[in-house]
C-alpha positions as CSV (number, residue, x, y, z in Angstrom):
1,M,121.3,84.0,103.0
2,N,123.0,87.3,102.7
3,A,124.7,88.2,99.4
4,Y,127.8,89.2,101.3
5,I,128.1,85.9,103.0
6,V,127.8,84.1,99.6
7,L,130.5,86.4,98.2
8,G,132.7,85.7,101.2
9,L,132.3,81.9,100.8
10,F,133.1,82.1,97.1
11,A,136.3,84.1,97.8
12,L,137.2,81.5,100.4
13,Y,136.7,78.8,97.8
14,V,138.8,80.7,95.2
15,A,141.7,81.2,97.7
16,S,141.7,77.6,98.9
17,M,141.6,76.2,95.4
18,S,144.4,78.4,94.2
19,L,146.5,77.6,97.3
20,Y,145.8,73.9,96.9
21,L,146.8,73.9,93.2
22,V,150.0,75.8,93.8
23,L,151.0,73.5,96.7
24,S,150.2,70.4,94.8
25,G,152.6,71.4,92.0
26,Y,150.0,72.4,89.4
27,Q,151.2,75.4,87.4
28,D,148.6,77.4,85.5
29,A,149.3,79.8,82.7
30,M,149.3,82.9,84.9
31,L,151.9,81.4,87.3
32,A,154.1,80.3,84.4
33,L,153.9,83.8,82.9
34,L,154.7,85.5,86.2
35,R,157.6,83.1,86.8
36,R,159.0,83.7,83.3
37,F,158.9,87.5,83.6
38,W,159.7,88.1,87.3
39,G,161.7,85.0,88.3
40,R,160.7,82.1,90.6
41,S,160.5,83.7,94.0
42,L,159.0,87.1,92.9
43,G,156.6,85.3,90.5
44,H,155.3,83.0,93.2
45,S,155.0,86.0,95.6
46,L,153.0,88.0,93.1
47,Y,150.8,85.0,92.3
48,F,150.2,84.3,96.0
49,I,149.3,88.0,96.6
50,C,146.9,88.2,93.7
51,H,145.3,84.7,93.8
52,V,145.4,83.7,97.5
53,A,146.0,86.7,99.8
54,L,143.6,89.1,98.1
55,P,140.6,86.6,98.0
56,V,141.3,85.8,101.7
57,V,141.0,89.5,102.5
58,V,137.8,89.8,100.5
59,C,136.5,86.7,102.3
60,V,137.2,88.1,105.7
61,V,135.7,91.5,104.9
62,C,132.6,90.1,103.1
63,L,131.9,87.5,105.8
64,G,132.3,90.1,108.5
65,W,130.0,92.5,106.7
66,G,127.4,89.8,106.0
67,V,127.4,88.5,109.6
68,R,127.1,92.0,110.9
69,H,124.1,92.9,108.7
70,Y,122.4,89.5,108.9
71,D,118.7,89.9,109.4
72,V,117.3,87.1,111.5
73,S,113.7,88.3,111.0
74,V,113.9,87.2,107.3
75,V,114.6,83.6,108.3
76,Y,112.6,83.3,111.5
77,S,109.2,84.8,111.2
78,K,106.0,83.4,112.6
79,V,103.9,85.7,110.4
80,E,103.9,84.7,106.8
81,A,104.1,87.7,104.5
82,P,101.7,87.3,101.6
83,L,103.0,87.7,98.1
84,S,101.3,90.8,96.8
85,L,101.8,92.2,93.4
86,N,99.2,94.9,94.1
87,I,100.3,98.6,94.4
88,D,97.7,99.3,97.1
89,H,99.5,96.9,99.4
90,Y,102.7,98.9,99.0
91,R,101.0,102.3,99.5
92,K,100.1,101.1,103.0
93,L,103.7,100.4,103.7
94,L,105.0,103.9,102.9
95,P,106.4,105.5,106.1
96,L,105.9,109.1,104.8
97,P,102.6,110.8,104.4
98,Y,101.4,111.0,100.9
99,T,98.4,112.4,99.0
100,I,97.0,111.4,95.7
101,D,95.4,113.9,93.4
102,P,92.2,112.3,92.1
103,D,92.6,113.9,88.7
104,R,96.1,112.5,88.2
105,M,96.1,109.0,89.7
106,G,99.5,107.6,90.4
107,V,101.2,110.9,91.2
108,I,102.4,110.9,94.8
109,Y,103.1,114.2,96.5
110,G,105.1,114.6,99.7
111,A,106.8,111.2,99.5
């Protein structure tokens, strides 16, 4: 799963739980503080913007970005990629030409 999709689903969870708790009559400390300083209507509006509307916007953006950049080849691949912790395997994957000086092993020129 893409990290953006997970972040978007978490933001959806935060927004839905905040909205559920406010609509069910539960008042947390932040809502009580905002209501005391700004009044009932403005305090509820500020709480809604910060705890419901902003996570919904983050949810939509992250889910859209995650779906847009979702790579199907990671999930559906008929060729199993071997787990290789060998540096020679990764040298073969370099797209740019490289040369190794035999006197100084490990120094890559032209990469």
